[in-house]
C-alpha positions in Angstrom: -0.1 -0.2 0.1 1.0 3.7 -0.4 0.3 5.5 2.6 0.5 9.4 3.4 1.1 10.9 6.6 0.4 14.7 7.2 2.5 15.6 9.9 4.5 18.5 11.6 8.0 19.0 10.1 10.1 16.0 10.2 12.9 17.3 11.9 10.7 18.3 14.7 9.6 14.8 15.5 11.4 13.0 18.4 11.7 9.5 16.7 12.5 7.7 19.9 8.8 8.2 21.2 6.8 9.4 18.7 3.6 7.4 17.6 3.8 8.5 14.1 7.0 7.6 13.5 6.2 4.1 15.0 3.3 3.8 12.6 5.6 4.7 9.7 8.3 2.2 11.0 5.7 -0.4 11.3 4.2 0.2 7.7 7.6 0.3 6.0 8.5 -3.1 7.8 5.7 -4.6 5.9 6.7 -3.3 2.7 4.2 -0.5 2.4 5.4 2.8 1.0 5.5 5.6 3.3 4.9 9.3 2.2 4.7 12.5 4.2 2.8 15.7 3.4 3.0 19.0 5.2 -0.3 20.7 5.8 0.6 23.7 4.2 1.3 21.8 0.8 -2.5 21.0 0.6 -4.0 22.5 -2.4 -7.2 22.2 -4.4 -7.9 23.0 -8.1 -10.2 21.9 -10.7 -12.0 19.4 -8.7 -8.8 17.6 -7.1 -7.2 18.0 -3.9 -3.2 17.4 -4.3 -0.3 18.0 -2.4 3.5 17.9 -2.6 4.8 14.7 -1.0 8.0 12.9 0.0 8.5 9.3 0.0 10.7 8.3 2.8 12.9 5.5 3.4 12.4 4.9 7.3 15.0 3.4 9.5 15.3 2.2 13.4 18.1 4.8 14.1 16.4 7.3 16.1 19.2 10.2 15.1 18.7 9.6 11.3 15.6 8.0 11.1 14.6 9.1 7.6 15.8 9.6 4.3 13.9 11.3 1.3 13.9 9.2 -1.7 11.5 10.9 -3.9 9.4 14.1 -4.0 6.6 14.9 -6.4 2.9 16.3 -6.5 0.2 13.6 -6.2 -3.7 13.9 -5.6 -4.6 12.2 -2.3 -6.7 9.8 -4.2 -3.3 8.3 -5.3 -2.8 6.8 -1.8 -4.4 3.8 -0.2 -4.9 5.9 2.9 -4.0 9.2 4.2 -3.5 9.7 7.9 -4.1 13.4 9.5 -1.5 13.2 12.4 -0.5 16.8 12.9 -0.6 18.3 16.2 -2.9 21.3 17.5 -3.4 24.0 17.8 -6.6 23.3 16.2 -6.9 26.9 14.7 -8.6 28.1 11.6 -5.6 26.6 9.2 -6.3 23.4 10.8 -10.0 23.9 10.2 -9.2 24.6 6.6 -7.2 21.7 6.4 -10.2 19.4 7.3 -12.2 21.3 4.5 -9.7 20.2 1.9 -9.6 16.7 3.1 -13.5 16.6 3.1 -13.2 17.4 -0.7 -10.7 14.8 -1.2 -12.9 12.3 0.4 -15.8 13.3 -2.0 -13.1 12.4 -4.8 -12.4 8.8 -3.1 -9.6 9.3 -0.9 -9.6 7.4 2.3 -8.6 9.6 5.2 -8.5 8.9 8.8 -9.2 10.2 11.1 -12.3 11.6 9.1 -11.9 15.3 8.6 -15.3 16.0 9.7 -15.2 13.8 12.8 -12.0 15.6 13.6 -13.6 18.9 13.2 -16.8 17.8 15.2 -15.0 16.4 18.1 -13.4 19.2 20.3 -11.0 17.2 22.4 -12.2 18.8 25.2 -15.9 19.4 24.7 -16.3 15.9 23.3 -16.7 14.5 26.7 -20.2 16.2 27.3 -21.7 13.5 25.0 -21.0 11.0 27.7 -21.7 12.6 30.9 -22.2 9.2 32.7 -18.6 9.0 32.7 -17.2 12.4 33.1 -16.4 14.3 36.6 -18.4 17.3 37.4 -17.7 19.8 34.6 -18.3 23.1 33.5 -17.7 24.8 29.9 -18.4 28.7 30.1 -16.7 32.1 29.5 -18.4 34.5 32.0 -15.7 34.7 34.8 -18.8 34.9 37.3 -20.1 31.3 36.4 -16.4 30.0 36.6 -16.0 31.7 40.3 -19.2 30.3 41.3 -18.3 26.7 40.2 -14.6 27.1 42.1 -16.8 28.4 45.2 -19.1 25.5 44.9 -16.4 22.9 44.5 -13.5 24.2 46.4 -11.0 22.5 44.3 -11.0 22.4 40.5 -8.9 22.2 37.3 -9.2 25.0 34.8 -8.0 24.4 31.0 -8.2 26.1 27.7 -10.4 24.4 25.1 -7.6 24.3 22.4 -4.7 23.3 24.5 -2.5 20.0 24.5 0.2 18.5 26.6 -1.2 20.0 29.9 -0.3 23.5 28.5 -2.4 26.2 30.4 -3.9 23.8 32.7 -4.2 25.2 36.3 -5.4 23.8 39.7 -7.4 26.3 41.4 -8.8 26.3 44.9 -11.5 28.3 46.8 -8.9 30.5 48.7 -6.3 30.5 45.9 -4.9 34.1 46.1 -4.4 33.9 42.1 -7.6 32.7 41.2 -8.6 36.0 39.6 -5.9 36.5 37.4 -5.9 32.8 36.4 -9.7 33.2 35.5 -8.9 36.4 33.5 -6.1 35.0 31.8 -7.7 31.9 30.7 -10.9 33.7 29.7 -9.3 36.5 28.3 -11.6 38.6 30.6 -14.8 36.7 29.5 -14.0 36.6 25.7 -13.1 33.0 25.7 -14.7 29.6 26.8 -12.7 27.3 29.0 -13.4 24.1 30.9 -13.5 23.9 34.7 -13.6 20.2 36.2 -13.9 19.0 39.6 -10.2 18.2 40.9 -9.7 14.3 41.1 -7.2 13.1 43.6 -6.8 10.0 41.9 -4.6 12.0 39.5 -1.6 11.0 41.9 -2.1 7.3 40.4 -1.8 8.6 37.0 -3.8 10.2 34.0 -4.6 7.1 32.0 -4.2 7.2 28.2 -6.5 4.6 26.6 -5.9 3.8 22.9 -8.9 3.0 20.5 -7.8 1.7 17.3 -10.7 1.0 14.4 -13.2 0.5 17.6 -11.1 -2.0 19.4 -9.3 -0.9 22.8 -5.7 -1.4 22.9 -5.2 -4.1 25.8 -2.9 -1.9 27.8 -3.3 2.0 29.0 -0.4 4.2 29.9 -1.0 5.9 33.4 1.0 9.3 33.3 1.9 10.0 36.9 2.5 13.5 37.8 6.0 14.5 39.2 6.1 15.9 42.6 4.3 18.9 43.2 2.4 18.7 39.9 -1.3 18.3 39.3 -0.6 17.4 35.5 0.4 13.9 34.4 1.0 14.9 31.0 4.2 13.4 29.6 5.1 16.7 28.1 4.8 18.2 31.5 7.2 15.8 33.1 4.9 12.8 34.0 6.2 9.6 34.1 4.4 7.0 32.1 3.6 3.5 33.6 1.8 0.7 31.3 -1.1 -1.2 32.8 -3.5 -3.7 31.8 -6.7 -2.1 30.7 -9.3 -3.5 33.4 -12.5 -2.6 35.3 -14.1 0.8 34.8 -11.1 1.7 32.2 -12.0 -1.2 30.0 -15.8 -0.3 30.5 -15.5 3.3 29.4 -13.3 2.2 26.4 -15.6 -0.6 25.2 -18.7 1.8 25.7 -17.2 4.5 23.5 -15.1 2.6 20.8 -18.1 1.5 18.6 -19.6 5.1 18.4 -16.3 6.7 18.0 -15.3 4.2 15.1 -18.6 4.6 13.3 -17.8 8.2 12.8 -14.7 7.4 11.1 -12.4 8.0 14.1 -9.6 5.4 13.6 -7.3 6.4 16.3 -8.6 7.7 19.5 -6.8 8.6 22.8 -9.2 8.6 25.7 -8.1 10.4 29.0 -9.2 8.7 32.4 -8.5 9.9 36.0 -9.7 7.4 38.6 -13.2 6.4 37.2 -13.6 9.5 35.2 -13.4 10.5 31.6 -11.5 13.8 31.1 -10.8 14.3 27.3 -11.4 12.4 24.0 -8.3 13.0 22.0 -8.6 12.6 18.1 -6.1 14.8 16.2 -2.8 13.1 17.0 -3.2 10.6 20.1 0.0 9.4 21.3 1.6 7.1 23.9 2.1 4.1 21.1 5.9 3.7 21.9 5.6 3.8 25.7 2.9 1.0 25.6 4.8 -0.9 23.1 8.3 -1.0 25.2 7.0 -1.7 28.5 4.6 -4.4 27.4 5.8 -5.9 24.0 2.3 -5.3 22.8 3.0 -3.6 19.1 0.3 -1.0 19.0 1.7 0.4 15.8 1.2 -3.2 14.3 -2.3 -3.0 15.4 -2.8 0.3 13.7 -1.2 -1.2 10.3 -3.5 -4.0 10.4 -6.6 -2.0 10.7 -5.3 -0.1 7.9 -4.7 -3.0 5.9 -8.2 -4.5 6.6 -10.1 -1.2 5.7 -7.9 -0.6 2.6 -8.6 -4.3 1.2 -12.4 -3.9 1.8 -12.6 -6.8 4.2 
């Protein structure tokens, strides 16, 4: 198969832990062609979405993991599948890319995650569809509403709706002397909506990343445990990743959501669960493939390539 990955610039990827690199390596090991596209290269003209793309040779050396062997402009229909794997921010240019990818789908291109599904699933707001699994949550922009929520619960997490990797996340208590400025900054004085959630002490045992691939849960999750003095478990914020079997409530949440999300064309999903509560549904570029594989020997990237081979063969 000829597979295209829409990615951030290649030299910015940390091959030793990047999930997209793991996918490309797994695909190349099976003899599939690996191509990469930069989002800015997407164009539409005369009824066709195309992009300048580079074909890569992908190796195991983390310091020099790829070599460009060919560069050309191709329609997205030339690939067996196109994987949209660019990180947020989910800004206007990201949305514009999903519009172009929508057009490519109408031309016959297979694209995952489906652009409409990416656009319709805010990684924070999407949890509101499943309130039976979520902590007490508020989405609002009026500072008065947010302060009332803090006063009611006493200990909350505040976060922007468009952040990633733990950026812009604050723990705020009722008597926090900085709460006014935190709320002002996050909401831009009431001009921007944010999310507030009840603080979950279970974060000390880890913010669990649960991966879903083609409607099936990966049998292990990665508990991202905050470093001392932190309330964020994100690996980007210094959290330590510990792989664990997917059991109990975690499996129940995964199995409940997986069929619905897959039916919408979300091939790769990363659920975030703290304690017994679903806190986020990540659909842009879910990670943790490498950490799970290294600690459990379960090859998450191979599971993804298996799914691509099934879908592209029509079986």
